[in-house]
N, C-alpha and C positions, 0 to 999 in steps of 0.2 A: 619497464613499467611495473609499478607495484600496486597492490590492492590493500584496502583497509577494511575493517569490520564495521564501519559506520554506514548506516543507511538512513534515509530520511523520508519526509513527507511534507508537502506544502500545507500550511494552515492559514487562518485569516491574517492577511498582511504579514506573513512571516513563514518561518521554516522550522520544522522539528527535526532534530538529528538524534539517532539512537545508536549508542555504542553497546559493547558487552556489559558495561557497568551501569549505564543509566540513560536517561532521556533529557536532552537539552532542547530548549525552545527559545527562539528570538523573534520578536515582533516589532515592527516599526509603527509607532503611533502617528496620529494625524499631525502632531506638532513636529514630527521628524525624529523624535527621540527613539533610540533602540532600547527595548526592555527585554529582559531575559530571565529564565528560571531553569533549574536543573533538579531532577529527581533521580535518586538511585533506584535502579531496578534491574533484575536479571531474569533471563528466560528460565522456564521450568524444563526446557528441553536441553538439559546439560549432557555433555558427552559422558558415556559410561553408565547412564541411567536408562530406564525403560522408555521414558518420554524423549530421550535423545536418540533413539533408534531410527534408522532410515524409514521414510514414509510417515511414521508416527510423529517425528519432529516437525514435519510439514503441517500436520493437522494442528499441533500445538502452536506453531508460528502463525497460522491463519487466525486462530481464535485470539491469540495475544495481540495481533495486529489490529483486529477489529476493535478490541477493547481499548487499545492505545489510540486508535484513530478517533474514537468517540470522545474520549477524555481530553485529548489535545485540542479538539475543536472547541470545546467549552473553555479550556484554559487559555487558548489563544485569544478568544473574545474578551476574557477578563484582563489579559495583559494589554490588549488594545484599548481597553477602557469601556467595554460594553458588557453588561451583565445580561445574558440571554434570558434570564428568568426574573429580572428585576420588576418589570411591569406586568408580569403575567399572574393573574389570579388563579391559583390551582383549582381545578374542578373538584366536585364532591368525590368523584371516583378516585382522583389522584390523592386526595386527603385520606380516603379509605385505604388505599394502597400503602400510603406512608405510615398510617397507624398500624396496619396489619403486619407489615414487614419491618417496621422499626427503622425506616430509611427517611432521609430528608426529602422534601418535595423536589429538590433539584435532582437527586439521584433517581427518584421515581420517574420524573419526566425523561431523564436520560435513558432509563431502562425501557420505558414505553417506546421511545424513539428508536432504540436499538431493535426491539421486537418488530416494530413496524417496518424498519429498514430491511431486516432479514426476511420478513414476510414478502415484501415487495420484490426482493432479489429472487426468492424461490418462485414467486408467481411469474416473473418475467422470464427466468432462465430454466425453469424446470416444468412448471405446469403449462405455461402458454405454448411452448413448442410441441408438447404432447397433444394439446387440444387442436392446434393448427394442423398437425400431421394427420389427426383423426378425420379431418374433413376430406382428405384425399385418399386415406388408406382404410378408413373404417376400423374394423377389428382385424385387418390383415396383419400378420406377424412377419412380413417380409423384411429382409435385411435392409432393403432400400429405405424403409421407414426410419430406421435408426440413423442412417446417413442424412436423410432429409431433416430430421429433428436437429442434428448437429449443425447443419448449415443454417437453419432458422435461428438457432441459439447464437451463432457467431454474428449473424446479420442483426439481431436485436442488440448485441453488445456494441457493435460498430455504430449502429444508429443512435444508441444511447450516448456514446462518446461525442458524436457529431452534434447532437442536441445540446449537450452540456457546454460544448465549446462556443455555442452561439449566445450564451448568457454572459453578460458583461462581468459580473462578479466572478464567475467561473473562469473567465479568461485571465483575470488577474491571478487567480489561484494557479492556473496552468503556467503563468509566467514565473511565479515563485517555485513551481515544480522544476521549471527549466533552470532557475538559479541554483536549486539544490543539486541538480545533476552536474552543472558546470563546475560547481565548487568541488565536488568529489572527483570529477574528471581532471581538474587542475592539480589536485593533490596526487592522484594516482599517476599522472604524467610527470611527477617530480618537478613541477614548475612552481615558481614562487607564488604563494597565495596572495594575490591582489585581485580586486575586481576587474582591473584592466586585463590581466593575464587570463582570468577565468572566462572572460567574454570571448576569447579566441577558441575555446574548447567546445566540443559538441554538447548539445543538450540531450542527446540520446544515450541511454545507459543499458547494458545487457541485464542488469539485475533489478530493473525497475518493476514495480508492481503491475504495470500495464502488461509487461511481458508475461508475468505470472498468470494474470487473469485470462490472457489469450491462450496460454498453455492449458489452463483448466478446461477451456472450451474444446481445444484440440484433443486433449487426452480423454475427455469425456466421450467423444465420438468413437475413439478406439475401444475404450473399456466397455461402453454400453453396447456397442455392436457385438463384441465377443460374448457379453452376457446374454444378449438376445438370441445369439446362435445357440448357446448352451441350453437356454430355456426351451427353444423351439425344437432342436434336434436331439439334445441330451435328455431332457425331462419330458419332451413331447407334450408340453402343456398346451391345452386348448381351452380358451375362454370364449364362449359364444356371445355373451352379453357384452356389447361394445362399451357400455358405461363402466362395468366392472373391469374390463380389460384396460381402459384408460387409467382407472384408479390403481390397478396393479402396476402399470408402467410407471406412474408417478411415484408410487411407493418404493419401487426398486431403485429409481433414480435418487430419491431422497436418502435411502439407506447407503447408497454408494458414494455420496458426496465426500465423506472423510477419506475414503480410499483414493478418489480422483484428486482431491486436494493434496494428499500426501505424495502421490506419484508425480503430480505436476511440479511440486516443490523440488523433488529430486531431479527432475529433468532440467529445471531452471538452474540448479546448482551445477549440474554437469555441463550444461551449455555455456555457463559463465566462466568455467575453469579453463576451457579449451578455446582455441582460436583457429579452427580449421574449416574446411568448406561445409562439413556436416553441421557443426555447431552454429556456424553463421546462418545456414539455411533454417535451422530450428529457431534462431533468434529473430530472423528477418521480419516475420509478420508483426511480432510485438514491437520491434524497433520502428516499423512503419507506423504503427498506431500511436507511438510516442510523438509523432508529428502533430497529432491531434491533442494529446494530453499534456504536452509541454509547449510553451511558447517562448520566444526570445525575451529574456528578462532585461531590465535596466541595471546599471552598475550599482545603484543604491539597493536593489533587491538582492544582488549577489553579496553586498556588504552585510545584509541581514543573515543570509545563508551562511556566510563565513563566521559570523558571530556564533551561531548555533554550532557550527562545526568545531570551532576552537574550544568551546565549552565541553562538547561531547568528547573531544580528544584530551581534555584536561589541561589545555594550554592557557586558558583564561577562565575566569569565574563570572557568574551572572552579575556579581557586585561591581565588577569592572565596568560593564556596560550600563548598569543601572545608576552608577555614580556620575556618568557624563551629563553635562548640563543640557546638551541637545544631541541631535542625531549625527553630528559631524565627528569623525574620529581624527580630524586633523590636529585638534588640541588635546590629544590623549596624554594622560599623565606620564611623566618620565619613568616612573617605576612600573610601567606597563610590562607584564611578563613577555618574554621574547616570543615572536611568532615562530611558526614551524620552520626550522632550518633544513632546507632540502639540498644544500650544497654537497658535493661529493665527499664522502667520508664522514659526514655528520650523522649523529644518531637520530633517527627519525622516531617520532612518537608512535607508540603501538607497534614498534618494529617486531616485537615478538609474534604479532599476528599478521605480519606483512605477507606471509605466504598463504594466508587463508582468504578465501573469497568473502566479500561482504555478504551478510545475511540479507536476503531479499525481504522487503516489506510488502506483503500481499495486499493491504489496504490502500497502499500508495497508488496512485493512478486511477482508482475507481472514483474516489471522492476528491482526490487531490486537486 
């Protein structure tokens, strides 16, 4: 079995695949035609640089994934043929922001949406657990409170995923998520890349963003418990006012988010590289949650995922798919570039990175 450096994310009626060199996206329109695009981009967390150091690279990857996820959502809608902002009249506040910061209305709306999304995530997974635990513990600084907060955080995350899976549009997104995983699994199994072959492979993948987000929840329990122990017994800090104490706990948790994100990223990389009983145990909860965040795709969905994968791997170009009259690849032009040759002895694309694990996409799975 081999590994590749391509990771992905489900988008509106399509799939985004990200390689070390750029981002490829393929979308199937309502008329059945596959449309695609490719943008060159590289991570700032390069090996040998400060941003490429362990833990720090995880923080960089998180913020890059959030930015990529937001932009690909809008781009996929445009590829599909829908402009998310076409019929929306900007508010006076948005016009003021656009004039003040010199950005387009579209970028302003995206920026506001990103801020609101981050605020919602912090409210659900940082502030709400602290407030709920305060009902039972008051200003008590017992270690049990940290554990209870962690359990509440995990419960909110799992409940959120279940709620999203009940929405019809989200279910289709989860099906494309499954198509993305099956495509990569088919490649890594050195099987011929066809929709029929990919359907036989698992839709669960150890480097999925769902695994990463669960690890964030799990690592936060460990880190925050240690921090609370140090604060209580090391600094012997006592805050009598319960409101101030809750604000203090919330502040500490907000400050530790980068550390928790970076440590979780390293745990994910380590668990994905090995295949023993310990790494399987670490991956198990996240793999189980993928039963919610991925659904069995159809073959035409896998066809779209493979289109994005081929482009990301440099085997085909967006123009190849955009030039087809309809969504069927049966009448592909004769000069079509060869598909990935996985026969024994053949040189595989990106073979120079074959020994490296695929970089996880931490935005994948939350909104995918």
